[in-house]
SEMI-859760 format. One line per 10 residues: number of its first residue (from 1); their letters; for each residue x, y, z of C-alpha. Coordinates in nm, 2 decimals. Layout:
NUM	a	X:Y:Z ~ ...
This chain:
1	mphlcvrgai	-13.37:-10.63:-7.32 ~ -13.36:-10.26:-7.21 ~ -13.74:-10.20:-7.21 ~ -13.79:-10.50:-6.98 ~ -13.53:-10.37:-6.74 ~ -13.70:-10.02:-6.74 ~ -14.04:-10.17:-6.67 ~ -13.90:-10.39:-6.40 ~ -13.73:-10.10:-6.23 ~ -14.06:-9.90:-6.24
11	rqnlwadsss	-14.25:-10.19:-6.09 ~ -13.99:-10.25:-5.83 ~ -14.05:-9.90:-5.69 ~ -14.42:-9.95:-5.69 ~ -14.37:-10.27:-5.49 ~ -14.10:-10.14:-5.26 ~ -14.30:-10.15:-4.94 ~ -14.47:-10.48:-5.03 ~ -14.44:-10.84:-4.90 ~ -14.20:-11.09:-5.05
21	neseldqhnv	-14.50:-11.24:-5.23 ~ -14.53:-10.91:-5.43 ~ -14.16:-10.86:-5.49 ~ -14.14:-11.22:-5.63 ~ -14.39:-11.10:-5.90 ~ -14.17:-10.80:-5.98 ~ -13.85:-11.00:-6.01 ~ -14.02:-11.26:-6.23 ~ -14.16:-10.98:-6.45 ~ -13.81:-10.88:-6.56
31	tlpsvdkhap	-13.67:-11.23:-6.63 ~ -13.94:-11.47:-6.74 ~ -14.14:-11.50:-7.06 ~ -14.52:-11.51:-7.02 ~ -14.55:-11.84:-7.19 ~ -14.31:-12.13:-7.20 ~ -14.45:-12.41:-7.42 ~ -14.13:-12.62:-7.39 ~ -14.13:-12.64:-7.01 ~ -14.08:-12.99:-6.88
41	ypfdhrkalr	-14.38:-13.15:-6.70 ~ -14.33:-13.19:-6.32 ~ -14.43:-13.55:-6.35 ~ -14.34:-13.84:-6.57 ~ -14.59:-13.82:-6.86 ~ -14.46:-14.14:-7.02 ~ -14.55:-14.33:-6.69 ~ -14.89:-14.16:-6.69 ~ -14.96:-14.28:-7.05 ~ -14.87:-14.63:-6.96
51	alrasdakma	-15.10:-14.63:-6.67 ~ -15.39:-14.48:-6.86 ~ -15.35:-14.72:-7.15 ~ -15.36:-15.01:-6.90 ~ -15.68:-14.87:-6.74 ~ -15.92:-14.99:-7.02 ~ -15.93:-15.06:-7.39 ~ -16.13:-14.74:-7.48 ~ -15.88:-14.51:-7.31 ~ -15.60:-14.69:-7.49
61	aliaavgpfr	-15.78:-14.64:-7.82 ~ -15.83:-14.27:-7.74 ~ -15.46:-14.23:-7.67 ~ -15.37:-14.40:-8.00 ~ -15.61:-14.18:-8.19 ~ -15.50:-13.85:-8.05 ~ -15.12:-13.94:-8.04 ~ -14.85:-13.81:-7.80 ~ -14.92:-13.61:-7.49 ~ -14.83:-13.25:-7.60
71	mplerhehpy	-15.00:-13.02:-7.35 ~ -14.83:-12.69:-7.33 ~ -14.75:-12.54:-6.99 ~ -14.83:-12.17:-7.00 ~ -14.60:-12.00:-6.75 ~ -14.74:-11.67:-6.63 ~ -14.50:-11.49:-6.40 ~ -14.72:-11.50:-6.09 ~ -15.06:-11.65:-6.00 ~ -15.19:-11.29:-5.98
81	eslfhsiqyq	-15.13:-11.26:-6.35 ~ -15.28:-11.59:-6.44 ~ -15.60:-11.51:-6.24 ~ -15.60:-11.15:-6.39 ~ -15.60:-11.31:-6.73 ~ -15.87:-11.55:-6.64 ~ -16.11:-11.29:-6.49 ~ -16.07:-11.07:-6.78 ~ -16.16:-11.35:-7.03 ~ -16.47:-11.45:-6.85
91	qlhgkaaaai	-16.79:-11.42:-7.05 ~ -16.62:-11.25:-7.33 ~ -16.52:-11.36:-7.69 ~ -16.16:-11.42:-7.71 ~ -16.07:-11.14:-7.95 ~ -16.27:-10.89:-7.75 ~ -16.11:-11.00:-7.43 ~ -15.76:-10.99:-7.58 ~ -15.82:-10.63:-7.70 ~ -15.94:-10.51:-7.36
101	larvkeqigg	-15.65:-10.68:-7.19 ~ -15.41:-10.52:-7.42 ~ -15.55:-10.17:-7.35 ~ -15.54:-10.24:-6.97 ~ -15.17:-10.34:-6.99 ~ -15.09:-10.03:-7.21 ~ -15.29:-9.77:-7.03 ~ -15.27:-9.89:-6.67 ~ -14.98:-10.13:-6.65 ~ -14.72:-9.95:-6.86
111	ggypaprvll	-14.72:-10.24:-7.11 ~ -14.76:-10.53:-6.87 ~ -15.01:-10.66:-6.62 ~ -15.07:-10.38:-6.37 ~ -14.91:-10.46:-6.03 ~ -15.17:-10.49:-5.75 ~ -15.09:-10.15:-5.60 ~ -15.11:-9.99:-5.94 ~ -15.44:-10.14:-6.01 ~ -15.58:-10.03:-5.68
121	aasdealrga	-15.45:-9.68:-5.73 ~ -15.62:-9.65:-6.07 ~ -15.95:-9.48:-6.08 ~ -16.27:-9.65:-6.19 ~ -16.29:-9.41:-6.47 ~ -15.94:-9.50:-6.60 ~ -16.03:-9.87:-6.58 ~ -16.36:-9.82:-6.75 ~ -16.19:-9.62:-7.01 ~ -15.97:-9.92:-7.08
131	glsrqkiaal	-16.28:-10.13:-7.14 ~ -16.33:-10.31:-6.81 ~ -16.69:-10.36:-6.68 ~ -16.78:-10.26:-6.33 ~ -16.80:-10.63:-6.24 ~ -16.45:-10.70:-6.38 ~ -16.32:-10.40:-6.19 ~ -16.46:-10.52:-5.87 ~ -16.31:-10.87:-5.92 ~ -15.97:-10.74:-6.02
141	rdladktiag	-15.95:-10.51:-5.73 ~ -16.04:-10.80:-5.49 ~ -15.76:-11.00:-5.66 ~ -15.52:-10.72:-5.60 ~ -15.62:-10.69:-5.24 ~ -15.58:-11.06:-5.18 ~ -15.25:-11.07:-5.35 ~ -15.11:-10.80:-5.13 ~ -15.26:-10.98:-4.83 ~ -15.09:-11.30:-4.93
151	tvpgweaiqr	-15.40:-11.51:-4.99 ~ -15.29:-11.54:-5.35 ~ -14.94:-11.67:-5.31 ~ -14.63:-11.63:-5.54 ~ -14.51:-11.91:-5.76 ~ -14.25:-12.04:-5.52 ~ -14.51:-12.06:-5.24 ~ -14.79:-12.21:-5.45 ~ -14.56:-12.49:-5.55 ~ -14.55:-12.61:-5.19
161	lgdeevierl	-14.93:-12.61:-5.16 ~ -15.15:-12.92:-5.23 ~ -15.42:-12.90:-5.50 ~ -15.70:-12.86:-5.25 ~ -15.52:-12.58:-5.05 ~ -15.47:-12.40:-5.38 ~ -15.83:-12.43:-5.46 ~ -15.94:-12.32:-5.11 ~ -15.72:-12.01:-5.12 ~ -15.77:-11.89:-5.48
171	tqvrgvgvwt	-16.15:-11.93:-5.48 ~ -16.16:-11.67:-5.20 ~ -16.10:-11.42:-5.48 ~ -16.42:-11.26:-5.62 ~ -16.50:-11.42:-5.97 ~ -16.26:-11.71:-5.92 ~ -16.44:-12.05:-5.91 ~ -16.32:-12.40:-5.89 ~ -16.31:-12.45:-6.27 ~ -16.07:-12.15:-6.30
181	vhmllifrlg	-15.84:-12.29:-6.03 ~ -15.85:-12.63:-6.20 ~ -15.73:-12.47:-6.53 ~ -15.44:-12.30:-6.34 ~ -15.34:-12.62:-6.17 ~ -15.34:-12.81:-6.50 ~ -15.21:-12.56:-6.75 ~ -14.99:-12.33:-6.54 ~ -14.86:-12.56:-6.26 ~ -14.87:-12.89:-6.45
191	rpdvwptldy	-15.04:-13.08:-6.17 ~ -15.10:-13.44:-6.28 ~ -15.41:-13.54:-6.09 ~ -15.67:-13.26:-6.14 ~ -16.01:-13.38:-6.25 ~ -16.23:-13.09:-6.39 ~ -16.56:-13.25:-6.38 ~ -16.74:-12.92:-6.43 ~ -16.57:-12.87:-6.77 ~ -16.81:-12.93:-7.06
201	gvrhgyqlay	-16.53:-13.04:-7.29 ~ -16.41:-13.31:-7.06 ~ -16.76:-13.44:-7.01 ~ -16.84:-13.43:-7.38 ~ -16.50:-13.59:-7.47 ~ -16.57:-13.88:-7.23 ~ -16.91:-13.92:-7.39 ~ -16.76:-13.94:-7.74 ~ -16.47:-14.17:-7.64 ~ -16.69:-14.41:-7.44
211	rkrrmptpke	-16.98:-14.39:-7.68 ~ -17.23:-14.28:-7.42 ~ -17.58:-14.18:-7.52 ~ -17.57:-13.87:-7.29 ~ -17.30:-13.67:-7.12 ~ -17.22:-13.77:-6.77 ~ -17.31:-13.53:-6.49 ~ -17.01:-13.40:-6.29 ~ -17.10:-13.63:-6.00 ~ -17.10:-13.93:-6.24
221	lekvgekwrp	-16.77:-13.82:-6.40 ~ -16.61:-13.78:-6.05 ~ -16.68:-14.15:-5.99 ~ -16.56:-14.27:-6.33 ~ -16.24:-14.07:-6.29 ~ -16.12:-14.27:-5.99 ~ -15.96:-14.54:-6.21 ~ -15.74:-14.27:-6.37 ~ -15.57:-14.15:-6.05 ~ -15.31:-14.02:-6.01
231	yrsvaawyfw	-15.31:-13.90:-6.37 ~ -15.65:-13.75:-6.42 ~ -15.51:-13.42:-6.57 ~ -15.37:-13.63:-6.86 ~ -15.69:-13.81:-6.90 ~ -15.88:-13.47:-6.91 ~ -15.64:-13.35:-7.18 ~ -15.71:-13.65:-7.40 ~ -16.09:-13.59:-7.36 ~ -16.04:-13.24:-7.47
241	qrvhlerggk	-15.85:-13.36:-7.77 ~ -16.13:-13.61:-7.85 ~ -16.37:-13.31:-7.88 ~ -16.12:-13.14:-8.11 ~ -16.10:-13.45:-8.33 ~ -16.49:-13.46:-8.35 ~ -16.48:-13.10:-8.48 ~ -16.23:-13.19:-8.76 ~ -15.90:-13.12:-8.57 ~ -15.59:-13.31:-8.65
């Protein structure tokens, strides 16, 4: 598509003196869609389901009630863009966050996520005019700085890192906590054994599926989850779906 090629060429100039980590973002911006819901999982999800069903009767019943494992993998073009998206959506209603992000892309990024050097070159007034709060501006500038420095790796580099190393590196970015990185590991990278014990939905889903009188604490859920290794991401997805069923989802 011509408009993608033009945008890619513009961004290539903006990244011309950058590291290979940055040029990877530029190249991917031209060729890859933002979301690929049909991407194959980087693990055998059928084997995961067999293992989870065998773990105990309640988990087997939960899988039967929810049905096949159909978690979409959302492929952003670079971890920078995934984290940019996550930071922007923090503490905002979905529609409001989407509207602000669209303005930032249009006014600052030329239609896409602003490249790190573009974001750093933009004035606070311009970013505020697009709807970003001072707190979000500070977090996004820190994200841009750490992407240029290589703390935030490109997709090829991040694939070679273990889960804990990804968490250690990405949580150095202002406004990015463990929960945010867990979501990236599960829904962007498709890592099979991430256990987001801080997530309310996972805790509540476990409570519903196992008919507990109260939600487990993160520490309690951490211990419970040991029996679902090495497929705790899949278990978490089923607990999210259990909450969805409770709310009338099908």
